[in-house]
N, C-alpha and C positions, 0 to 999 in steps of 0.2 A: 822350479820357478825362480827365477832370479828377481828380488825386489828392488827397485830404484827409486827411493823415496826422494820427493820434490817439493820444493816451497814454491807457492804461487804467487804470494804477497807477503811483504817485508811487515806491514802493519804501518801505523803512524802512531808519533808520540810528541809530546809537547812538554814545556816546563814553564812557569809563571815568573820566571828570573834568566830573562835574556840579556841583561846587560849587568856589569857588575864593575865596581870600583878597583882601581887599581891594588892588588894585593888582598881584594876580598877572596873569601871561601865562598864556595856554592852552598847556598843553603836553603834551597828548594828541591823537592823531587822532581823527576823526570817520570809523568804520568804517559801510559799509553792510552793514546784516543781510538785505536783499533788494533786487535791482536793479529798476528801473524795469520796466514792461512796454508793448508797443504793443497797440492793439486789432486784432483778427482781420484787418480789413481794410486794415490799416497795415503789410504785412509788406515792402514794398519803403523804409520808412522807415527812419531810424536815429534813435538815442537821444542828444540832447544834454544834457550838466549844465551848469549855472551855479551860482555861489554867492554869498551875500550874507549880510550882518551887519546888526542893527539894535542901536542902544543905547537905544533910547526908546520901548520897548513896542511894537514892530513898527510906528511909524507911518511912518518913513523906513529905507530900506536902503542900504547902501555895497556896491558891487560888490568881490568879492574876486577878484583877479588870478591866475588860475593859469598864466599863461604861455601862454594858448590852446589848453591841456589840458582835454578832456572828460573827467572824472573823477568817479566815483559816491563816491569816498573823499577827504577831506581831509587831507594831511600836516600834521604840527606847524608845519613851516617857513611854510605859508601863515597858520595861524592864529596863530602866536606874531607876525608882521608886524602883527597887529591892536592888540598891546601891552598894556600892564597894565589890566585891568578895572577900572573903578570902579561900575559899575552892572550889573544883569542884562542879560545880552548873548544874542540869539539867532541862531543860524547856520542859514539856510536853503537847501536844496539845489533848485534849479528844474530841472524835467526838461520837455525839448521834443522832440516830433515832428518829425523834420527829413528834408526832401528837398531836397539841393544848397543853396542859400541860405536856402530857405524852412524857418522853424523856428513851428511850430505848438502852439497848444492846452499852455501851461503849467500842469504840476502842481507842487506843492512839499509837501516834508515839512521838519521843523526839528527841532533840538534847542536847550534853553537853558542856558545855564552861569548859576547863580546866585552872586551874588557877596556874600559876608559882609560887614557892616558894618565900617568901620574901626575898629582897637583904640585906645583913647586910651592915649597913652603916660604912663605913671605917674610920679608923684614920690615923692620921699624926704623924709619927715618924721624928722630924728634930728638929733642933735649930730654935729658932725664931728671932734670930738676926745674921747677917753676914757681913761679909766685902765684898765690891763689887769686890775686886780682888782675892777673894776666890771661890773655885767651892764649890757647897753644893750637896748632894742627900738628896731627900725625899723618905720616904717608908711606904706604906701602912702597919699600925702597926697590923691589924688583917685580912690580905688577907683571901678570902674564894673561890678563884679560878675565881672569876669573872674578866672581863676585866675592868681596871681601868683607867679613864679618868682623866687628870688634868688640871686644868685653872689657870689664873692668871689674876687677876682683872675681873674675869667673862669670859674671852676670851679663848676659847678651844684651848689647846696646842697639836700641832700635834704629840707628842709621847704620847703612853699609855703603861701601865704596872705596875707592882708593885713599882717598882722605877721611880724617876723622878729627873733628873739632871739639875742643871743650871750651865752653865760653868763660869767660872770667867770673868768677865768683861761685861757679856751679860745683865745685869740689872744695871741701874744707881742706886746710893743712893736714897734711899726714902722707903716709906712705901705701900707695896702690900697686896694683899689679894690672899693668895693660897687655892685652893679649888681641891677636889678630890671625884669622885662619882664611885660606882660600876655599871657595864652594864652586861646586859646577855640577848640577844637579843635584842629585842623592850624595855626592861624593865631597869629601871635604880633606884638606891638607891637615898637616901637623900644625898644632897650635904653638904659634911664637909669641913669648912673651918679654916685657921689659919693666923694670921696676921704676915708678915715677915718684920722685918726692915733690910734693908741693908744700911750699911755706909761706908763711902770713908774711907781710911787709913789715919793716921794722918802725916803730914808733918813735918820732924824733922829737925830743923835748928840749927845751931852753930854759936855763936858769941863771938869770943876773946876780942873785944872791941879795938883791936889794929889798928892803921893804916896802911893799906895794909897788915894788918895781919904778921907785921913785929916786932921783938922784940930782943933787945941786949942780947947777952950771959949773965946769972946772973941776968937779970931783971925778975920780976914776972908779972903775969897777971891772969885773971879770964875767965876763958870760961863759957858761958851760954846757 
């Protein structure tokens, strides 16, 4: 008798992390929602799982080493080892019908992780020094359509957008760190910072050197 083991269905699987930010590592398991099954005449066979991933549109595949364990789910530890993703990445589970060392008839099922484009790090257009009694506007110098969030000394400000206004008198004289970063969904760009020096206006005084600021007609005096 010659045994010909065969897989009937590859099963199904899912993940809770379908989309990732550029450079983000996979941080959620791939769970099996239904196990693979054998055809009726293959009851003496066992089911073996192997895992692979592709970053080039499923043209080539890289084996995911699970330490020799055949598993229908893939833990985060194995997925995070792929590293930060910079392009859409597909993870597939191949299913084999096995009798001893013989593995036959692989079927597969896959999930694709969509990687969002990299956000452009913004720049800040503004003077680095201003007077405490002046209003000042900061502008994102290379706005790319993202939502821009602003910080002062690391504290997130309630307003967002391409422009950020500081009203006259709202900040005391001193040195501050202004920051801005782009945000799209759950993804953020690098935070760009700029040092802002705020000074108080000079106080001007006039001294005539006269007692009671009184002088006789024809007398001279010096104003300092």
